[in-house]
DSSP file (Angstrom, degrees, kcal/mol; ACC not computed):
  #  RESIDUE AA STRUCTURE BP1 BP2  ACC     N-H-->O    O-->H-N    N-H-->O    O-->H-N    TCO  KAPPA ALPHA  PHI   PSI    X-CA   Y-CA   Z-CA
    1    1 A X              0   0    0      0, 0.0     2,-0.6     0, 0.0    32,-0.0   0.000 360.0 360.0 360.0 130.0  -35.6  -34.9  -38.5
    2    2 A X        -     0   0    0      2,-0.0     2,-0.3     3,-0.0    35,-0.1  -0.819 360.0-138.4 -91.6 122.4  -35.4  -38.0  -36.2
    3    3 A X        -     0   0    0     -2,-0.6     2,-1.1     1,-0.1     3,-0.2  -0.622   3.1-141.1 -80.3 138.8  -35.0  -37.0  -32.6
    4    4 A X     >  +     0   0    0     -2,-0.3     4,-2.8     1,-0.2     3,-0.2  -0.701  25.1 178.7 -99.1  81.0  -32.6  -39.0  -30.6
    5    5 A X  H  > S+     0   0    0     -2,-1.1     4,-2.8     1,-0.2     5,-0.2   0.865  75.2  55.1 -54.4 -44.9  -34.7  -39.0  -27.4
    6    6 A X  H  > S+     0   0    0      1,-0.2     4,-1.9     2,-0.2    -1,-0.2   0.938 114.7  38.2 -56.6 -51.6  -32.2  -41.2  -25.5
    7    7 A X  H  > S+     0   0    0     -3,-0.2     4,-2.5     2,-0.2    -1,-0.2   0.861 114.3  54.4 -69.2 -37.8  -29.2  -38.8  -26.1
    8    8 A X  H  X S+     0   0    0     -4,-2.8     4,-2.7     2,-0.2    -2,-0.2   0.931 109.4  48.1 -61.5 -45.4  -31.3  -35.6  -25.7
    9    9 A X  H  X S+     0   0    0     -4,-2.8     4,-2.3    -5,-0.2    -2,-0.2   0.896 110.6  51.7 -62.3 -41.5  -32.4  -36.8  -22.4
   10   10 A X  H  X S+     0   0    0     -4,-1.9     4,-2.3    -5,-0.2    -2,-0.2   0.939 111.5  47.2 -57.1 -48.3  -28.8  -37.6  -21.4
   11   11 A X  H  X S+     0   0    0     -4,-2.5     4,-2.1     2,-0.2    -2,-0.2   0.929 112.2  49.9 -61.0 -47.8  -27.6  -34.1  -22.4
   12   12 A X  H  X S+     0   0    0     -4,-2.7     4,-0.7     1,-0.2    -1,-0.2   0.876 111.1  48.8 -63.0 -38.1  -30.5  -32.4  -20.5
   13   13 A X  H >< S+     0   0    0     -4,-2.3     3,-0.6     1,-0.2     4,-0.5   0.881 109.5  52.2 -67.1 -39.0  -29.7  -34.4  -17.4
   14   14 A X  H >X S+     0   0    0     -4,-2.3     4,-1.9     1,-0.2     3,-1.4   0.862 102.0  60.4 -64.0 -34.4  -26.0  -33.5  -17.7
   15   15 A X  H 3< S+     0   0    0     -4,-2.1    -1,-0.2     1,-0.3    -2,-0.2   0.762  95.0  63.9 -64.9 -23.1  -26.9  -29.8  -18.0
   16   16 A X  T << S+     0   0    0     -4,-0.7    -1,-0.3    -3,-0.6    -2,-0.2   0.766 114.9  31.1 -71.9 -22.6  -28.6  -30.1  -14.5
   17   17 A X  T <4 S+     0   0    0     -3,-1.4    84,-0.8    -4,-0.5     2,-0.3   0.657 125.1  34.7-106.9 -20.0  -25.1  -30.9  -13.1
   18   18 A X     <  -     0   0    0     -4,-1.9    -1,-0.2    82,-0.2    84,-0.1  -0.954  57.2-145.3-137.1 151.0  -22.7  -28.9  -15.4
   19   19 A X  S    S+     0   0    0     -2,-0.3     2,-0.4     1,-0.2    -1,-0.1   0.680  91.9  46.4 -86.1 -21.6  -22.8  -25.6  -17.2
   20   20 A X        -     0   0    0     -6,-0.1     2,-0.4     2,-0.0    -1,-0.2  -0.986  64.1-170.2-128.3 131.5  -20.7  -27.0  -20.2
   21   21 A X        -     0   0    0     -2,-0.4     2,-0.6    -3,-0.1   -10,-0.0  -0.983   8.8-156.1-117.8 131.1  -21.3  -30.3  -22.0
   22   22 A X        -     0   0    0     -2,-0.4     2,-0.5     2,-0.0    -2,-0.0  -0.907   3.3-162.0-111.1 117.5  -18.7  -31.5  -24.4
   23   23 A X        +     0   0    0     -2,-0.6     2,-0.3     2,-0.0    -2,-0.0  -0.826  18.6 170.0 -97.1 129.1  -19.8  -34.0  -27.1
   24   24 A X        +     0   0    0     -2,-0.5     2,-0.3     7,-0.0    -2,-0.0  -0.951  10.4 124.8-134.4 157.5  -17.0  -35.9  -28.8
   25   25 A X        -     0   0    0     -2,-0.3     3,-0.1     5,-0.0     4,-0.1  -0.947  58.2 -55.2 171.4 175.6  -17.0  -38.8  -31.1
   26   26 A X  S >  S-     0   0    0     -2,-0.3     3,-1.0     1,-0.1     5,-0.2  -0.306  72.6 -76.0 -69.2 158.5  -15.7  -40.0  -34.4
   27   27 A X  T 3  S+     0   0    0      1,-0.2    -1,-0.1     2,-0.1     0, 0.0  -0.194 113.8  13.1 -54.7 139.6  -16.4  -38.1  -37.5
   28   28 A X  T 3  S+     0   0    0     -3,-0.1    -1,-0.2     1,-0.1    -2,-0.1   0.774  83.7 128.2  64.2  28.1  -19.9  -38.4  -39.0
   29   29 A X  S <  S-     0   0    0     -3,-1.0    -2,-0.1    -4,-0.1    -1,-0.1   0.634  84.6 -97.0 -88.4 -14.7  -21.3  -40.0  -35.9
   30   30 A X  S  > S+     0   0    0     -4,-0.1     4,-2.3    -5,-0.1     5,-0.1   0.605  80.5 132.8 111.5  15.8  -24.2  -37.5  -35.6
   31   31 A X  H  > S+     0   0    0     -5,-0.2     4,-2.5     2,-0.2     5,-0.2   0.940  79.5  44.7 -62.2 -46.6  -23.0  -35.0  -33.1
   32   32 A X  H  > S+     0   0    0      2,-0.2     4,-2.3     1,-0.2     5,-0.2   0.923 113.7  50.9 -64.3 -43.7  -24.0  -32.0  -35.3
   33   33 A X  H  > S+     0   0    0      1,-0.2     4,-1.1     2,-0.2    -1,-0.2   0.892 110.3  50.2 -58.1 -42.1  -27.3  -33.6  -36.0
   34   34 A X  H >< S+     0   0    0     -4,-2.3     3,-0.5     2,-0.2     4,-0.4   0.926 109.9  49.7 -63.7 -48.8  -27.9  -34.2  -32.3
   35   35 A X  H >< S+     0   0    0     -4,-2.5     3,-1.1     1,-0.3    -2,-0.2   0.865 107.8  53.3 -58.0 -41.7  -27.1  -30.6  -31.4
   36   36 A X  H 3< S+     0   0    0     -4,-2.3    -1,-0.3     1,-0.2    -2,-0.2   0.765 106.1  55.2 -65.9 -24.5  -29.4  -29.3  -34.0
   37   37 A X  T << S+     0   0    0     -4,-1.1    -1,-0.2    -3,-0.5    -2,-0.2   0.495  79.6 113.1 -87.9  -3.9  -32.2  -31.4  -32.6
   38   38 A X  S X  S-     0   0    0     -3,-1.1     3,-0.7    -4,-0.4     2,-0.1  -0.472  73.8-112.0 -68.8 133.9  -31.9  -30.1  -29.0
   39   39 A X  T 3  S+     0   0    0      1,-0.2    -1,-0.1    -2,-0.2    -2,-0.1  -0.426  91.2   3.4 -68.2 146.0  -34.9  -28.1  -27.9
   40   40 A X  T 3  S+     0   0    0      1,-0.2    29,-0.6    -2,-0.1     2,-0.4   0.868  93.3 149.9  51.6  50.6  -34.6  -24.4  -27.3
   41   41 A X  E <   -a   69   0A   0     -3,-0.7     2,-0.7    -5,-0.1    29,-0.2  -0.873  48.0-140.4-114.5 141.5  -30.9  -24.3  -28.4
   42   42 A X  E     -a   70   0A   0     27,-2.8    29,-2.8    -2,-0.4     2,-0.5  -0.927  31.8-161.1 -99.3 109.1  -28.9  -21.4  -30.0
   43   43 A X  E     -a   71   0A   0     -2,-0.7     2,-0.4    27,-0.2    29,-0.2  -0.792  13.6-177.8-100.4 128.9  -26.8  -23.4  -32.5
   44   44 A X  E     -a   72   0A   0     27,-2.7    29,-2.8    -2,-0.5     2,-0.8  -0.988  17.6-151.2-129.8 129.1  -23.6  -22.0  -34.1
   45   45 A X  E >   -a   73   0A   0     -2,-0.4     3,-1.7    27,-0.2     6,-0.3  -0.860   6.2-163.2 -97.7 105.3  -21.5  -23.7  -36.7
   46   46 A X  T 3  S+     0   0    0     27,-2.7    28,-0.1    -2,-0.8    -1,-0.1   0.482  82.1  75.5 -72.8  -1.8  -18.0  -22.4  -36.1
   47   47 A X  T 3  S+     0   0    0     26,-0.2     2,-0.4     4,-0.1    -1,-0.3   0.794  78.7  88.9 -72.0 -26.7  -16.9  -23.6  -39.6
   48   48 A X  S X> S-     0   0    0     -3,-1.7     4,-2.1     1,-0.1     3,-0.6  -0.574  76.9-141.2 -76.3 125.8  -18.8  -20.7  -41.1
   49   49 A X  H 3> S+     0   0    0     -2,-0.4     4,-2.2     1,-0.2    -1,-0.1   0.837 101.4  56.5 -54.0 -35.3  -16.8  -17.6  -41.5
   50   50 A X  H 3> S+     0   0    0      1,-0.2     4,-1.8     2,-0.2    -1,-0.2   0.882 108.8  47.9 -68.8 -34.7  -19.7  -15.3  -40.5
   51   51 A X  H <> S+     0   0    0     -3,-0.6     4,-1.3    -6,-0.3    -1,-0.2   0.913 109.7  50.8 -66.6 -42.3  -20.0  -17.2  -37.2
   52   52 A X  H  < S+     0   0    0     -4,-2.1     4,-0.2     1,-0.2    -2,-0.2   0.869 109.4  52.7 -64.8 -34.5  -16.2  -17.1  -36.5
   53   53 A X  H >< S+     0   0    0     -4,-2.2     3,-1.6    -5,-0.2     4,-0.3   0.916 104.4  55.0 -65.1 -41.2  -16.5  -13.3  -37.1
   54   54 A X  H >< S+     0   0    0     -4,-1.8     3,-0.6     1,-0.3    -1,-0.2   0.831 109.3  50.1 -58.7 -30.3  -19.3  -13.0  -34.6
   55   55 A X  T 3< S+     0   0    0     -4,-1.3     3,-0.3     1,-0.2    -1,-0.3   0.381  75.6  99.7 -92.6   3.7  -17.0  -14.6  -32.0
   56   56 A X  T <  S+     0   0    0     -3,-1.6     2,-0.7     1,-0.3    -1,-0.2   0.817  92.2  40.9 -61.3 -30.9  -14.0  -12.4  -32.5
   57   57 A X  S <> S-     0   0    0     -3,-0.6     4,-2.4    -4,-0.3    -1,-0.3  -0.845  80.0-173.2-112.3  87.4  -15.1  -10.6  -29.4
   58   58 A X  H  > S+     0   0    0     -2,-0.7     4,-2.7    -3,-0.3     5,-0.2   0.857  79.0  50.0 -57.7 -40.1  -16.2  -13.4  -27.2
   59   59 A X  H  > S+     0   0    0      2,-0.2     4,-2.3     1,-0.2    -1,-0.2   0.926 112.5  47.2 -68.2 -42.8  -17.7  -11.4  -24.3
   60   60 A X  H  > S+     0   0    0      2,-0.2     4,-1.2     1,-0.2    -1,-0.2   0.942 112.8  50.4 -62.1 -45.5  -19.8   -9.2  -26.7
   61   61 A X  H >< S+     0   0    0     -4,-2.4     3,-0.5     1,-0.2     4,-0.5   0.924 114.0  43.3 -58.4 -47.6  -21.0  -12.4  -28.5
   62   62 A X  H >X S+     0   0    0     -4,-2.7     3,-1.1     1,-0.2     4,-0.8   0.828 105.8  63.1 -69.2 -31.8  -22.0  -14.1  -25.2
   63   63 A X  H 3< S+     0   0    0     -4,-2.3     3,-0.4     1,-0.2    -1,-0.2   0.804  99.0  56.0 -62.8 -29.5  -23.6  -10.9  -23.9
   64   64 A X  T << S+     0   0    0     -4,-1.2    -1,-0.2    -3,-0.5    -2,-0.2   0.730 102.8  56.0 -73.2 -21.5  -26.1  -11.0  -26.7
   65   65 A X  T X4 S+     0   0    0     -3,-1.1     3,-2.1    -4,-0.5    -1,-0.2   0.680  77.0 178.0 -89.6 -15.8  -27.2  -14.5  -25.7
   66   66 A X  T 3< S-     0   0    0     -4,-0.8    -1,-0.2    -3,-0.4    -2,-0.1  -0.265  71.8 -11.8  49.7-118.2  -28.1  -13.8  -22.1
   67   67 A X  T 3  S+     0   0    0      2,-0.1    -1,-0.3    -2,-0.0     2,-0.1   0.150 100.3 130.0-100.2  22.7  -29.5  -17.0  -20.6
   68   68 A X    <   -     0   0    0     -3,-2.1     2,-0.4     1,-0.1   -27,-0.1  -0.387  62.5-116.3 -73.9 152.1  -29.8  -19.0  -23.8
   69   69 A X  E     -a   41   0A   0    -29,-0.6   -27,-2.8    -2,-0.1     2,-0.4  -0.754  38.0-156.9 -85.3 135.7  -28.4  -22.5  -24.1
   70   70 A X  E     -a   42   0A   0     -2,-0.4     2,-0.5   -29,-0.2   -27,-0.2  -0.926  18.0-161.8-122.6 139.2  -25.7  -22.5  -26.7
   71   71 A X  E     -a   43   0A   0    -29,-2.8   -27,-2.7    -2,-0.4     2,-0.7  -0.989   7.2-165.9-113.3 122.7  -24.2  -25.2  -28.9
   72   72 A X  E >   -a   44   0A   0     -2,-0.5     3,-0.7   -29,-0.2     2,-0.3  -0.890  11.9-163.3-110.0  99.9  -20.8  -24.4  -30.5
   73   73 A X  E 3  S+a   45   0A   0    -29,-2.8   -27,-2.7    -2,-0.7   -26,-0.2  -0.630  71.3   6.6 -83.5 140.6  -20.2  -26.9  -33.2
   74   74 A X  T >  S+     0   0    0     -2,-0.3     3,-2.4   -29,-0.2    -1,-0.2   0.880  75.3 168.8  57.3  40.5  -16.7  -27.3  -34.6
   75   75 A X  G X   +     0   0    0     -3,-0.7     3,-1.9     1,-0.3     6,-0.1   0.724  63.9  75.4 -57.2 -23.8  -15.4  -24.9  -31.9
   76   76 A X  G 3  S+     0   0    0      1,-0.3    -1,-0.3     4,-0.1     5,-0.1   0.667  81.0  71.1 -61.8 -15.5  -11.8  -25.9  -32.8
   77   77 A X  G <  S+     0   0    0     -3,-2.4    -1,-0.3     3,-0.1    -2,-0.2   0.640  77.2  98.4 -76.7 -14.7  -12.2  -23.8  -35.9
   78   78 A X  S X  S-     0   0    0     -3,-1.9     3,-0.6    -4,-0.2     4,-0.1  -0.388  84.8-121.3 -69.3 148.4  -12.0  -20.6  -33.7
   79   79 A X  T 3  S+     0   0    0      1,-0.3     2,-0.2   -27,-0.1    -1,-0.1   0.881 106.1   9.1 -58.7 -36.8   -8.6  -18.9  -33.5
   80   80 A X  T >>  +     0   0    0      1,-0.1     3,-1.4     2,-0.0     4,-0.8  -0.608  69.1 173.1-144.6  78.9   -8.6  -19.3  -29.7
   81   81 A X  H <> S+     0   0    0     -3,-0.6     4,-1.6     1,-0.3     3,-0.4   0.824  78.9  63.4 -61.5 -31.7  -11.5  -21.5  -28.5
   82   82 A X  H 3> S+     0   0    0      1,-0.2     4,-2.7     2,-0.2     5,-0.5   0.815  93.4  63.8 -66.4 -25.9  -10.2  -21.5  -25.0
   83   83 A X  H <> S+     0   0    0     -3,-1.4     4,-0.7     1,-0.2     5,-0.5   0.928 107.6  40.7 -61.5 -44.7  -10.8  -17.7  -24.8
   84   84 A X  H  < S+     0   0    0     -4,-0.8     4,-0.3    -3,-0.4    -1,-0.2   0.804 124.1  39.8 -74.2 -27.0  -14.6  -18.2  -25.2
   85   85 A X  H  X S+     0   0    0     -4,-1.6     4,-2.7     3,-0.1     5,-0.3   0.942 113.4  46.1 -87.5 -55.8  -14.6  -21.2  -22.9
   86   86 A X  H  X S+     0   0    0     -4,-2.7     4,-2.1     1,-0.2     5,-0.2   0.952 117.1  38.0 -55.6 -63.3  -12.3  -20.5  -20.0
   87   87 A X  H  X S+     0   0    0     -4,-0.7     4,-1.6    -5,-0.5    -1,-0.2   0.910 122.0  43.5 -58.3 -44.6  -13.3  -17.0  -19.1
   88   88 A X  H  > S+     0   0    0     -5,-0.5     4,-1.9    -4,-0.3    -1,-0.2   0.805 109.5  54.6 -77.2 -27.4  -17.0  -17.4  -19.6
   89   89 A X  H  X S+     0   0    0     -4,-2.7     4,-2.2     2,-0.2    -1,-0.2   0.905 108.2  50.5 -69.6 -38.8  -17.3  -20.7  -18.0
   90   90 A X  H  X S+     0   0    0     -4,-2.1     4,-2.4    -5,-0.3    -2,-0.2   0.876 107.3  54.3 -63.1 -36.1  -15.7  -19.3  -14.9
   91   91 A X  H  X S+     0   0    0     -4,-1.6     4,-2.7     1,-0.2    -1,-0.2   0.926 108.9  49.4 -59.1 -43.9  -18.2  -16.5  -15.0
   92   92 A X  H  X S+     0   0    0     -4,-1.9     4,-1.3     1,-0.2    -2,-0.2   0.900 110.3  50.0 -64.1 -39.3  -21.0  -19.0  -15.1
   93   93 A X  H  <>S+     0   0    0     -4,-2.2     5,-2.9     1,-0.2     6,-0.4   0.918 113.2  45.5 -65.3 -44.0  -19.6  -20.9  -12.2
   94   94 A X  H ><5S+     0   0    0     -4,-2.4     3,-1.8     1,-0.2    -2,-0.2   0.898 109.3  54.6 -69.1 -38.0  -19.3  -17.8  -10.1
   95   95 A X  H 3<5S+     0   0    0     -4,-2.7    -1,-0.2     1,-0.3    -2,-0.2   0.798 106.1  53.8 -65.3 -25.4  -22.7  -16.5  -11.0
   96   96 A X  T ><5S-     0   0    0     -4,-1.3     3,-1.6    -3,-0.2    -1,-0.3   0.122 121.3-108.8 -92.8  17.8  -24.2  -19.8   -9.8
   97   97 A X  T < 5S-     0   0    0     -3,-1.8    -3,-0.2     1,-0.3    -2,-0.1   0.813  70.3 -62.0  60.2  31.1  -22.4  -19.5   -6.4
   98   98 A X  T 3 <S+     0   0    0     -5,-2.9    -1,-0.3    -6,-0.2    -4,-0.1   0.586 102.7 129.4  75.8  10.4  -20.0  -22.3   -7.4
   99   99 A X    <   +     0   0    0     -3,-1.6     2,-0.4    -6,-0.4    -2,-0.1   0.834  58.0  72.4 -70.3 -29.2  -22.7  -24.9   -7.7
  100  100 A X  S    S-     0   0    0     -7,-0.3     2,-0.6    -8,-0.2   -82,-0.2  -0.702  71.3-155.3 -87.8 139.5  -21.5  -25.9  -11.1
  101  101 A X        -     0   0    0    -84,-0.8     2,-0.6    -2,-0.4   -82,-0.1  -0.954   8.7-165.4-112.1 114.9  -18.2  -27.9  -11.2
  102  102 A X              0   0    0     -2,-0.6   -84,-0.0     1,-0.1    -2,-0.0  -0.894 360.0 360.0-106.9 123.4  -16.4  -27.6  -14.5
  103  103 A X              0   0    0     -2,-0.6    -1,-0.1     0, 0.0    -2,-0.0   0.385 360.0 360.0-115.0 360.0  -13.7  -30.0  -15.2
């Protein structure tokens, strides 16, 4: 696997300022490859039925991860992706005394 040092550094720097980073781009541009190459990441491919099943109860799913950094690939495949993002991102912001600004 070829590591994309430039982009990995950009992502790691962004995490210092935000609790959620959104990668977007055209199909087959390498977003998945990049996520899989991030150090110390819990990677979940939401296209897989077993992963979608894990996330049916978003709070239970996130409780098992504790303080891990998580990549949710193809999150649009979830029945309600905003449920896992909205509530839990707000929890992260409040736990950090509002230091993170999520837009």
